[in-house]
PyMOL Python script that loads the backbone (N, CA, C, O; Angstrom):
from pymol import cmd

cmd.read_pdbstr("""\
ATOM      1  N   MET A   1       0.909  -0.974   0.139  1.00  0.00           N
ATOM      2  CA  MET A   1      -0.061  -0.034  -0.296  1.00  0.00           C
ATOM      3  C   MET A   1       0.775   1.371   0.002  1.00  0.00           C
ATOM      4  O   MET A   1       0.366   2.475  -0.356  1.00  0.00           O
ATOM      5  N   ARG A   2       2.145   1.116   0.796  1.00  0.00           N
ATOM      6  CA  ARG A   2       2.860   2.160   0.885  1.00  0.00           C
ATOM      7  C   ARG A   2       3.716   2.383  -0.078  1.00  0.00           C
ATOM      8  O   ARG A   2       4.490   3.323   0.103  1.00  0.00           O
ATOM      9  N   ASN A   3       3.849   1.428  -1.631  1.00  0.00           N
ATOM     10  CA  ASN A   3       4.764   1.734  -2.605  1.00  0.00           C
ATOM     11  C   ASN A   3       3.543   2.232  -3.529  1.00  0.00           C
ATOM     12  O   ASN A   3       3.520   2.980  -4.507  1.00  0.00           O
ATOM     13  N   LEU A   4       2.594   1.568  -2.880  1.00  0.00           N
ATOM     14  CA  LEU A   4       1.259   2.910  -4.148  1.00  0.00           C
ATOM     15  C   LEU A   4       0.940   3.906  -4.081  1.00  0.00           C
ATOM     16  O   LEU A   4       0.485   4.657  -4.944  1.00  0.00           O
ATOM     17  N   LYS A   5       1.220   4.109  -2.605  1.00  0.00           N
ATOM     18  CA  LYS A   5       1.355   5.874  -2.604  1.00  0.00           C
ATOM     19  C   LYS A   5       2.332   6.561  -3.514  1.00  0.00           C
ATOM     20  O   LYS A   5       2.379   7.424  -4.391  1.00  0.00           O
ATOM     21  N   ARG A   6       2.966   5.856  -2.951  1.00  0.00           N
ATOM     22  CA  ARG A   6       4.190   6.663  -3.637  1.00  0.00           C
ATOM     23  C   ARG A   6       4.459   6.818  -5.068  1.00  0.00           C
ATOM     24  O   ARG A   6       4.976   7.786  -5.626  1.00  0.00           O
ATOM     25  N   MET A   7       4.012   5.666  -5.610  1.00  0.00           N
ATOM     26  CA  MET A   7       3.788   5.613  -7.103  1.00  0.00           C
ATOM     27  C   MET A   7       2.914   6.678  -7.422  1.00  0.00           C
ATOM     28  O   MET A   7       3.099   7.388  -8.411  1.00  0.00           O
ATOM     29  N   LEU A   8       1.827   6.849  -6.516  1.00  0.00           N
ATOM     30  CA  LEU A   8       0.572   7.434  -7.335  1.00  0.00           C
ATOM     31  C   LEU A   8       1.147   8.761  -6.971  1.00  0.00           C
ATOM     32  O   LEU A   8       0.934   9.462  -7.960  1.00  0.00           O
ATOM     33  N   LEU A   9       1.762   9.472  -6.073  1.00  0.00           N
ATOM     34  CA  LEU A   9       2.671  10.528  -6.210  1.00  0.00           C
ATOM     35  C   LEU A   9       3.615  10.887  -6.638  1.00  0.00           C
ATOM     36  O   LEU A   9       4.131  11.983  -6.423  1.00  0.00           O
ATOM     37  N   GLY A  10       4.062   9.934  -7.403  1.00  0.00           N
ATOM     38  CA  GLY A  10       5.170  10.237  -8.568  1.00  0.00           C
ATOM     39  C   GLY A  10       4.787  10.441  -9.531  1.00  0.00           C
ATOM     40  O   GLY A  10       5.331  11.371 -10.126  1.00  0.00           O
ATOM     41  N   VAL A  11       3.687   9.730 -10.207  1.00  0.00           N
ATOM     42  CA  VAL A  11       2.493  10.120 -11.325  1.00  0.00           C
ATOM     43  C   VAL A  11       2.526  11.620 -11.550  1.00  0.00           C
ATOM     44  O   VAL A  11       2.950  12.393 -12.409  1.00  0.00           O
ATOM     45  N   PHE A  12       1.536  11.714  -9.751  1.00  0.00           N
ATOM     46  CA  PHE A  12       1.046  12.967 -10.175  1.00  0.00           C
ATOM     47  C   PHE A  12       2.085  13.881 -10.055  1.00  0.00           C
ATOM     48  O   PHE A  12       1.718  14.948 -10.548  1.00  0.00           O
ATOM     49  N   ILE A  13       3.217  13.943  -9.622  1.00  0.00           N
ATOM     50  CA  ILE A  13       4.558  15.072  -9.843  1.00  0.00           C
ATOM     51  C   ILE A  13       5.084  15.018 -10.915  1.00  0.00           C
ATOM     52  O   ILE A  13       5.681  16.037 -11.263  1.00  0.00           O
ATOM     53  N   LEU A  14       5.078  13.930 -11.780  1.00  0.00           N
ATOM     54  CA  LEU A  14       5.409  13.974 -13.366  1.00  0.00           C
ATOM     55  C   LEU A  14       4.789  14.385 -13.661  1.00  0.00           C
ATOM     56  O   LEU A  14       5.362  15.394 -14.073  1.00  0.00           O
ATOM     57  N   LEU A  15       3.246  14.574 -13.983  1.00  0.00           N
ATOM     58  CA  LEU A  15       2.276  14.699 -14.783  1.00  0.00           C
ATOM     59  C   LEU A  15       2.343  16.755 -14.630  1.00  0.00           C
ATOM     60  O   LEU A  15       2.463  17.592 -15.524  1.00  0.00           O
ATOM     61  N   LEU A  16       2.193  16.941 -12.997  1.00  0.00           N
ATOM     62  CA  LEU A  16       2.176  18.285 -13.376  1.00  0.00           C
ATOM     63  C   LEU A  16       3.679  19.079 -14.037  1.00  0.00           C
ATOM     64  O   LEU A  16       3.915  20.149 -14.598  1.00  0.00           O
ATOM     65  N   VAL A  17       4.360  18.067 -13.674  1.00  0.00           N
ATOM     66  CA  VAL A  17       6.043  18.831 -14.247  1.00  0.00           C
ATOM     67  C   VAL A  17       5.409  18.960 -15.889  1.00  0.00           C
ATOM     68  O   VAL A  17       5.352  20.032 -16.491  1.00  0.00           O
ATOM     69  N   LEU A  18       5.038  17.874 -16.353  1.00  0.00           N
ATOM     70  CA  LEU A  18       5.248  17.906 -17.833  1.00  0.00           C
ATOM     71  C   LEU A  18       3.377  18.837 -18.395  1.00  0.00           C
ATOM     72  O   LEU A  18       2.916  18.822 -19.536  1.00  0.00           O
ATOM     73  N   VAL A  19       3.039  19.187 -17.749  1.00  0.00           N
ATOM     74  CA  VAL A  19       1.932  20.339 -17.927  1.00  0.00           C
ATOM     75  C   VAL A  19       2.148  21.966 -17.693  1.00  0.00           C
ATOM     76  O   VAL A  19       1.532  22.888 -18.226  1.00  0.00           O
ATOM     77  N   ILE A  20       3.200  22.019 -16.741  1.00  0.00           N
ATOM     78  CA  ILE A  20       3.655  23.070 -16.615  1.00  0.00           C
ATOM     79  C   ILE A  20       4.756  23.135 -17.641  1.00  0.00           C
ATOM     80  O   ILE A  20       5.031  24.311 -17.876  1.00  0.00           O
ATOM     81  N   LEU A  21       5.448  22.323 -18.302  1.00  0.00           N
ATOM     82  CA  LEU A  21       6.475  21.987 -19.597  1.00  0.00           C
ATOM     83  C   LEU A  21       5.822  22.829 -20.683  1.00  0.00           C
ATOM     84  O   LEU A  21       5.853  23.899 -21.292  1.00  0.00           O
ATOM     85  N   ALA A  22       5.129  21.505 -20.516  1.00  0.00           N
ATOM     86  CA  ALA A  22       3.929  22.396 -22.108  1.00  0.00           C
ATOM     87  C   ALA A  22       3.488  23.467 -21.943  1.00  0.00           C
ATOM     88  O   ALA A  22       3.668  24.237 -22.886  1.00  0.00           O
ATOM     89  N   PHE A  23       2.674  24.054 -20.630  1.00  0.00           N
ATOM     90  CA  PHE A  23       2.435  25.546 -20.392  1.00  0.00           C
ATOM     91  C   PHE A  23       3.412  26.708 -21.143  1.00  0.00           C
ATOM     92  O   PHE A  23       3.212  27.596 -21.972  1.00  0.00           O
ATOM     93  N   VAL A  24       4.601  26.195 -20.377  1.00  0.00           N
ATOM     94  CA  VAL A  24       5.961  27.433 -20.512  1.00  0.00           C
ATOM     95  C   VAL A  24       6.407  26.693 -22.429  1.00  0.00           C
ATOM     96  O   VAL A  24       6.757  27.610 -23.172  1.00  0.00           O
ATOM     97  N   LEU A  25       6.400  25.788 -22.872  1.00  0.00           N
ATOM     98  CA  LEU A  25       6.507  25.867 -24.089  1.00  0.00           C
ATOM     99  C   LEU A  25       5.642  26.419 -25.021  1.00  0.00           C
ATOM    100  O   LEU A  25       6.181  26.663 -26.101  1.00  0.00           O
ATOM    101  N   GLU A  26       4.221  26.748 -24.915  1.00  0.00           N
ATOM    102  CA  GLU A  26       3.618  27.000 -25.520  1.00  0.00           C
ATOM    103  C   GLU A  26       3.139  28.506 -25.955  1.00  0.00           C
ATOM    104  O   GLU A  26       2.814  29.042 -27.014  1.00  0.00           O
ATOM    105  N   ASN A  27       3.306  29.045 -24.115  1.00  0.00           N
ATOM    106  CA  ASN A  27       3.174  30.552 -24.128  1.00  0.00           C
ATOM    107  C   ASN A  27       5.213  30.914 -24.059  1.00  0.00           C
ATOM    108  O   ASN A  27       5.903  30.657 -23.072  1.00  0.00           O
ATOM    109  N   GLN A  28       5.630  31.401 -25.094  1.00  0.00           N
ATOM    110  CA  GLN A  28       7.236  32.523 -25.511  1.00  0.00           C
ATOM    111  C   GLN A  28       6.457  33.931 -25.819  1.00  0.00           C
ATOM    112  O   GLN A  28       7.261  34.801 -26.152  1.00  0.00           O
ATOM    113  N   GLN A  29       5.063  34.386 -25.793  1.00  0.00           N
ATOM    114  CA  GLN A  29       4.925  35.681 -26.086  1.00  0.00           C
ATOM    115  C   GLN A  29       5.615  36.414 -25.301  1.00  0.00           C
ATOM    116  O   GLN A  29       5.692  35.942 -24.167  1.00  0.00           O
ATOM    117  N   SER A  30       6.367  37.782 -25.523  1.00  0.00           N
ATOM    118  CA  SER A  30       6.589  38.633 -24.612  1.00  0.00           C
ATOM    119  C   SER A  30       5.240  39.247 -24.086  1.00  0.00           C
ATOM    120  O   SER A  30       4.193  38.897 -24.631  1.00  0.00           O
ATOM    121  N   VAL A  31       5.217  40.296 -22.881  1.00  0.00           N
ATOM    122  CA  VAL A  31       4.272  40.596 -21.970  1.00  0.00           C
ATOM    123  C   VAL A  31       4.666  41.972 -21.622  1.00  0.00           C
ATOM    124  O   VAL A  31       5.865  42.092 -21.873  1.00  0.00           O
ATOM    125  N   SER A  32       4.224  42.937 -21.203  1.00  0.00           N
ATOM    126  CA  SER A  32       4.981  43.902 -20.026  1.00  0.00           C
ATOM    127  C   SER A  32       3.752  44.606 -19.393  1.00  0.00           C
ATOM    128  O   SER A  32       2.910  45.256 -20.014  1.00  0.00           O
ATOM    129  N   LEU A  33       3.783  44.361 -17.980  1.00  0.00           N
ATOM    130  CA  LEU A  33       2.624  44.155 -17.070  1.00  0.00           C
ATOM    131  C   LEU A  33       2.929  45.835 -16.738  1.00  0.00           C
ATOM    132  O   LEU A  33       3.949  46.466 -17.014  1.00  0.00           O
ATOM    133  N   LEU A  34       1.799  46.277 -16.116  1.00  0.00           N
ATOM    134  CA  LEU A  34       1.162  47.951 -15.905  1.00  0.00           C
ATOM    135  C   LEU A  34       0.757  47.628 -15.181  1.00  0.00           C
ATOM    136  O   LEU A  34       0.048  46.638 -15.362  1.00  0.00           O
ATOM    137  N   PHE A  35       0.882  48.245 -13.641  1.00  0.00           N
ATOM    138  CA  PHE A  35       0.415  48.216 -12.285  1.00  0.00           C
ATOM    139  C   PHE A  35       0.935  49.258 -11.487  1.00  0.00           C
ATOM    140  O   PHE A  35       2.022  49.430 -10.936  1.00  0.00           O
ATOM    141  N   LEU A  36      -0.288  50.022 -11.572  1.00  0.00           N
ATOM    142  CA  LEU A  36      -0.335  51.468 -10.861  1.00  0.00           C
ATOM    143  C   LEU A  36       0.649  52.639 -11.216  1.00  0.00           C
ATOM    144  O   LEU A  36       1.181  53.504 -10.520  1.00  0.00           O
ATOM    145  N   GLY A  37       0.703  52.289 -12.822  1.00  0.00           N
ATOM    146  CA  GLY A  37       1.368  53.034 -13.533  1.00  0.00           C
ATOM    147  C   GLY A  37       3.033  52.883 -13.282  1.00  0.00           C
ATOM    148  O   GLY A  37       3.856  53.797 -13.322  1.00  0.00           O
ATOM    149  N   TRP A  38       3.260  51.564 -13.033  1.00  0.00           N
ATOM    150  CA  TRP A  38       4.561  51.170 -13.775  1.00  0.00           C
ATOM    151  C   TRP A  38       4.795  50.322 -14.254  1.00  0.00           C
ATOM    152  O   TRP A  38       4.151  49.396 -13.760  1.00  0.00           O
ATOM    153  N   SER A  39       5.605  49.914 -15.272  1.00  0.00           N
ATOM    154  CA  SER A  39       5.473  49.221 -16.363  1.00  0.00           C
ATOM    155  C   SER A  39       6.853  48.474 -15.902  1.00  0.00           C
ATOM    156  O   SER A  39       7.884  48.997 -15.477  1.00  0.00           O
ATOM    157  N   GLY A  40       6.599  47.287 -16.087  1.00  0.00           N
ATOM    158  CA  GLY A  40       7.841  46.100 -15.672  1.00  0.00           C
ATOM    159  C   GLY A  40       8.035  45.621 -16.975  1.00  0.00           C
ATOM    160  O   GLY A  40       7.146  45.245 -17.738  1.00  0.00           O
ATOM    161  N   PRO A  41       9.658  45.664 -17.266  1.00  0.00           N
ATOM    162  CA  PRO A  41       9.908  44.781 -18.474  1.00  0.00           C
ATOM    163  C   PRO A  41       9.266  43.800 -19.344  1.00  0.00           C
ATOM    164  O   PRO A  41       8.382  43.188 -18.745  1.00  0.00           O
ATOM    165  N   ALA A  42       9.400  43.499 -20.394  1.00  0.00           N
ATOM    166  CA  ALA A  42       8.626  43.028 -21.718  1.00  0.00           C
ATOM    167  C   ALA A  42       9.136  41.377 -20.716  1.00  0.00           C
ATOM    168  O   ALA A  42      10.293  41.325 -20.298  1.00  0.00           O
ATOM    169  N   ILE A  43       8.274  40.306 -20.469  1.00  0.00           N
ATOM    170  CA  ILE A  43       8.973  38.960 -19.765  1.00  0.00           C
ATOM    171  C   ILE A  43       8.455  37.960 -20.785  1.00  0.00           C
ATOM    172  O   ILE A  43       8.198  38.609 -21.798  1.00  0.00           O
ATOM    173  N   PRO A  44       8.178  36.636 -20.981  1.00  0.00           N
ATOM    174  CA  PRO A  44       7.238  35.852 -21.612  1.00  0.00           C
ATOM    175  C   PRO A  44       5.962  35.773 -20.897  1.00  0.00           C
ATOM    176  O   PRO A  44       6.121  36.279 -19.786  1.00  0.00           O
ATOM    177  N   VAL A  45       4.594  35.294 -21.085  1.00  0.00           N
ATOM    178  CA  VAL A  45       3.518  35.118 -20.105  1.00  0.00           C
ATOM    179  C   VAL A  45       4.006  33.973 -19.568  1.00  0.00           C
ATOM    180  O   VAL A  45       3.958  34.212 -18.362  1.00  0.00           O
ATOM    181  N   SER A  46       4.435  32.904 -19.696  1.00  0.00           N
ATOM    182  CA  SER A  46       4.394  31.619 -19.107  1.00  0.00           C
ATOM    183  C   SER A  46       5.501  31.546 -17.583  1.00  0.00           C
ATOM    184  O   SER A  46       5.577  30.648 -16.744  1.00  0.00           O
ATOM    185  N   LEU A  47       6.476  33.249 -17.694  1.00  0.00           N
ATOM    186  CA  LEU A  47       7.226  33.645 -16.563  1.00  0.00           C
ATOM    187  C   LEU A  47       6.393  34.301 -15.664  1.00  0.00           C
ATOM    188  O   LEU A  47       6.586  34.227 -14.451  1.00  0.00           O
ATOM    189  N   VAL A  48       5.497  34.926 -16.150  1.00  0.00           N
ATOM    190  CA  VAL A  48       4.166  35.186 -15.161  1.00  0.00           C
ATOM    191  C   VAL A  48       3.439  34.353 -14.794  1.00  0.00           C
ATOM    192  O   VAL A  48       2.809  34.794 -13.833  1.00  0.00           O
ATOM    193  N   VAL A  49       3.224  33.582 -14.974  1.00  0.00           N
ATOM    194  CA  VAL A  49       2.472  32.652 -14.645  1.00  0.00           C
ATOM    195  C   VAL A  49       3.098  31.557 -13.709  1.00  0.00           C
ATOM    196  O   VAL A  49       2.802  31.533 -12.514  1.00  0.00           O
ATOM    197  N   VAL A  50       3.792  30.834 -14.152  1.00  0.00           N
ATOM    198  CA  VAL A  50       4.925  30.313 -13.508  1.00  0.00           C
ATOM    199  C   VAL A  50       5.608  30.308 -12.472  1.00  0.00           C
ATOM    200  O   VAL A  50       5.740  29.462 -11.588  1.00  0.00           O
ATOM    201  N   VAL A  51       6.171  31.606 -12.672  1.00  0.00           N
ATOM    202  CA  VAL A  51       6.994  31.635 -11.340  1.00  0.00           C
ATOM    203  C   VAL A  51       5.932  31.979 -10.257  1.00  0.00           C
ATOM    204  O   VAL A  51       6.245  31.587  -9.132  1.00  0.00           O
ATOM    205  N   PRO A  52       4.659  32.674 -10.364  1.00  0.00           N
ATOM    206  CA  PRO A  52       3.879  32.779  -8.994  1.00  0.00           C
ATOM    207  C   PRO A  52       3.862  31.709  -8.909  1.00  0.00           C
ATOM    208  O   PRO A  52       4.994  31.360  -8.574  1.00  0.00           O
ATOM    209  N   LEU A  53       2.967  30.539  -9.052  1.00  0.00           N
ATOM    210  CA  LEU A  53       2.950  28.779  -8.967  1.00  0.00           C
ATOM    211  C   LEU A  53       3.526  28.517  -8.420  1.00  0.00           C
ATOM    212  O   LEU A  53       3.044  28.037  -7.394  1.00  0.00           O
ATOM    213  N   LEU A  54       4.801  28.542  -8.495  1.00  0.00           N
ATOM    214  CA  LEU A  54       5.789  27.915  -7.959  1.00  0.00           C
ATOM    215  C   LEU A  54       6.246  28.204  -6.234  1.00  0.00           C
ATOM    216  O   LEU A  54       6.534  27.368  -5.377  1.00  0.00           O
ATOM    217  N   VAL A  55       6.181  29.749  -6.128  1.00  0.00           N
ATOM    218  CA  VAL A  55       5.765  30.298  -5.291  1.00  0.00           C
ATOM    219  C   VAL A  55       5.536  30.104  -4.493  1.00  0.00           C
ATOM    220  O   VAL A  55       6.219  29.950  -3.480  1.00  0.00           O
ATOM    221  N   GLY A  56       3.733  29.999  -4.788  1.00  0.00           N
ATOM    222  CA  GLY A  56       2.886  29.399  -4.087  1.00  0.00           C
ATOM    223  C   GLY A  56       3.210  28.090  -3.550  1.00  0.00           C
ATOM    224  O   GLY A  56       3.433  27.830  -2.367  1.00  0.00           O
ATOM    225  N   MET A  57       3.214  27.246  -4.590  1.00  0.00           N
ATOM    226  CA  MET A  57       3.937  25.677  -3.819  1.00  0.00           C
ATOM    227  C   MET A  57       4.779  26.043  -2.981  1.00  0.00           C
ATOM    228  O   MET A  57       4.596  25.608  -1.844  1.00  0.00           O
ATOM    229  N   PHE A  58       5.464  26.560  -3.111  1.00  0.00           N
ATOM    230  CA  PHE A  58       6.600  26.951  -1.620  1.00  0.00           C
ATOM    231  C   PHE A  58       6.224  27.321  -0.872  1.00  0.00           C
ATOM    232  O   PHE A  58       6.258  26.507   0.052  1.00  0.00           O
ATOM    233  N   ILE A  59       5.644  28.523  -0.519  1.00  0.00           N
ATOM    234  CA  ILE A  59       5.400  29.148   0.218  1.00  0.00           C
ATOM    235  C   ILE A  59       3.746  28.041   1.195  1.00  0.00           C
ATOM    236  O   ILE A  59       3.767  27.817   2.405  1.00  0.00           O
ATOM    237  N   GLY A  60       2.872  27.693   0.495  1.00  0.00           N
ATOM    238  CA  GLY A  60       1.719  27.244   1.268  1.00  0.00           C
ATOM    239  C   GLY A  60       1.918  26.524   1.576  1.00  0.00           C
ATOM    240  O   GLY A  60       1.012  26.530   2.410  1.00  0.00           O
ATOM    241  N   PRO A  61       2.781  24.905   1.885  1.00  0.00           N
ATOM    242  CA  PRO A  61       3.012  24.459   2.585  1.00  0.00           C
ATOM    243  C   PRO A  61       3.807  25.205   4.222  1.00  0.00           C
ATOM    244  O   PRO A  61       3.448  25.414   5.381  1.00  0.00           O
ATOM    245  N   ILE A  62       4.796  25.354   3.547  1.00  0.00           N
ATOM    246  CA  ILE A  62       5.440  26.470   4.793  1.00  0.00           C
ATOM    247  C   ILE A  62       4.429  26.961   5.905  1.00  0.00           C
ATOM    248  O   ILE A  62       4.551  26.824   7.122  1.00  0.00           O
ATOM    249  N   LEU A  63       3.151  27.714   5.032  1.00  0.00           N
ATOM    250  CA  LEU A  63       2.603  28.352   5.924  1.00  0.00           C
ATOM    251  C   LEU A  63       1.532  27.584   6.640  1.00  0.00           C
ATOM    252  O   LEU A  63       1.269  27.887   7.803  1.00  0.00           O
ATOM    253  N   GLY A  64       0.619  26.194   5.774  1.00  0.00           N
ATOM    254  CA  GLY A  64       0.195  25.791   6.607  1.00  0.00           C
ATOM    255  C   GLY A  64       0.799  25.362   7.825  1.00  0.00           C
ATOM    256  O   GLY A  64       0.253  25.609   8.901  1.00  0.00           O
ATOM    257  N   TRP A  65       1.919  24.718   7.751  1.00  0.00           N
ATOM    258  CA  TRP A  65       2.873  23.888   8.640  1.00  0.00           C
ATOM    259  C   TRP A  65       2.342  24.928  10.056  1.00  0.00           C
ATOM    260  O   TRP A  65       1.800  24.509  11.079  1.00  0.00           O
ATOM    261  N   PHE A  66       2.817  26.874   9.612  1.00  0.00           N
ATOM    262  CA  PHE A  66       2.817  27.601  10.428  1.00  0.00           C
ATOM    263  C   PHE A  66       1.548  27.424  11.227  1.00  0.00           C
ATOM    264  O   PHE A  66       1.574  27.511  12.455  1.00  0.00           O
ATOM    265  N   LEU A  67       0.487  27.187  10.586  1.00  0.00           N
ATOM    266  CA  LEU A  67      -0.744  27.938  11.057  1.00  0.00           C
ATOM    267  C   LEU A  67      -1.072  26.300  11.443  1.00  0.00           C
ATOM    268  O   LEU A  67      -2.126  26.309  12.078  1.00  0.00           O
ATOM    269  N   GLY A  68      -0.655  25.145  11.323  1.00  0.00           N
ATOM    270  CA  GLY A  68      -0.995  24.150  12.036  1.00  0.00           C
ATOM    271  C   GLY A  68      -0.146  23.678  13.102  1.00  0.00           C
ATOM    272  O   GLY A  68      -0.665  22.721  13.676  1.00  0.00           O
ATOM    273  N   ARG A  69       1.104  24.049  13.625  1.00  0.00           N
ATOM    274  CA  ARG A  69       1.655  24.280  14.895  1.00  0.00           C
ATOM    275  C   ARG A  69       0.792  25.404  15.801  1.00  0.00           C
ATOM    276  O   ARG A  69       0.372  25.013  16.890  1.00  0.00           O
ATOM    277  N   SER A  70       0.419  27.257  15.249  1.00  0.00           N
ATOM    278  CA  SER A  70       0.572  27.419  16.213  1.00  0.00           C
ATOM    279  C   SER A  70      -1.531  26.887  16.741  1.00  0.00           C
ATOM    280  O   SER A  70      -1.797  27.455  17.800  1.00  0.00           O
ATOM    281  N   SER A  71      -2.542  26.191  16.309  1.00  0.00           N
ATOM    282  CA  SER A  71      -3.417  26.230  16.355  1.00  0.00           C
ATOM    283  C   SER A  71      -3.355  24.327  17.138  1.00  0.00           C
ATOM    284  O   SER A  71      -4.379  23.860  17.637  1.00  0.00           O
ATOM    285  N   ARG A  72      -2.130  23.565  17.097  1.00  0.00           N
ATOM    286  CA  ARG A  72      -2.287  22.537  17.998  1.00  0.00           C
ATOM    287  C   ARG A  72      -1.423  23.411  19.430  1.00  0.00           C
ATOM    288  O   ARG A  72      -1.733  23.307  20.617  1.00  0.00           O
ATOM    289  N   ALA A  73      -0.956  23.759  19.186  1.00  0.00           N
ATOM    290  CA  ALA A  73      -0.467  25.275  20.801  1.00  0.00           C
ATOM    291  C   ALA A  73      -1.767  25.594  21.267  1.00  0.00           C
ATOM    292  O   ALA A  73      -2.200  25.013  22.263  1.00  0.00           O
ATOM    293  N   VAL A  74      -2.444  26.444  20.673  1.00  0.00           N
ATOM    294  CA  VAL A  74      -3.654  26.357  21.649  1.00  0.00           C
ATOM    295  C   VAL A  74      -4.853  25.838  21.993  1.00  0.00           C
ATOM    296  O   VAL A  74      -5.732  26.169  22.789  1.00  0.00           O
ATOM    297  N   ARG A  75      -4.668  24.746  21.046  1.00  0.00           N
ATOM    298  CA  ARG A  75      -5.819  23.456  21.478  1.00  0.00           C
ATOM    299  C   ARG A  75      -4.921  23.084  22.458  1.00  0.00           C
ATOM    300  O   ARG A  75      -5.560  23.482  23.433  1.00  0.00           O
ATOM    301  N   LYS A  76      -3.795  22.561  22.969  1.00  0.00           N
ATOM    302  CA  LYS A  76      -2.961  22.380  24.172  1.00  0.00           C
ATOM    303  C   LYS A  76      -3.401  22.892  25.135  1.00  0.00           C
ATOM    304  O   LYS A  76      -3.948  22.175  25.973  1.00  0.00           O
ATOM    305  N   ARG A  77      -3.311  24.281  25.333  1.00  0.00           N
ATOM    306  CA  ARG A  77      -3.313  25.588  26.184  1.00  0.00           C
ATOM    307  C   ARG A  77      -4.884  25.190  26.554  1.00  0.00           C
ATOM    308  O   ARG A  77      -4.834  25.102  27.781  1.00  0.00           O
ATOM    309  N   LEU A  78      -5.999  24.955  26.231  1.00  0.00           N
ATOM    310  CA  LEU A  78      -7.577  24.874  26.560  1.00  0.00           C
ATOM    311  C   LEU A  78      -7.842  23.351  26.696  1.00  0.00           C
ATOM    312  O   LEU A  78      -9.039  23.070  26.645  1.00  0.00           O
ATOM    313  N   VAL A  79      -7.137  22.481  26.829  1.00  0.00           N
ATOM    314  CA  VAL A  79      -7.145  21.360  27.789  1.00  0.00           C
ATOM    315  C   VAL A  79      -6.851  21.516  28.855  1.00  0.00           C
ATOM    316  O   VAL A  79      -6.863  20.570  29.643  1.00  0.00           O
TER     317      VAL A  79
END
""", "prot")
cmd.dss("prot")
cmd.show_as("cartoon", "prot")
cmd.util.cbc("prot")
cmd.orient("prot")
């Protein structure tokens, strides 16, 4: 059972990487973003989407871990 879970996780990660790679290869057009009057440099559309995706995939679990720790500490104080 444990090997099956590892294999399914590996397949999921491989599919995610393939989807991201296909997206990057298909979206090479350059865009310049405008935010509050500030214009950014012209970068590919794929970077505009993939970089925040990867940052979120990194920050999300860390934030969940911190929130989980704090909620466990609060529950211990209540008991």
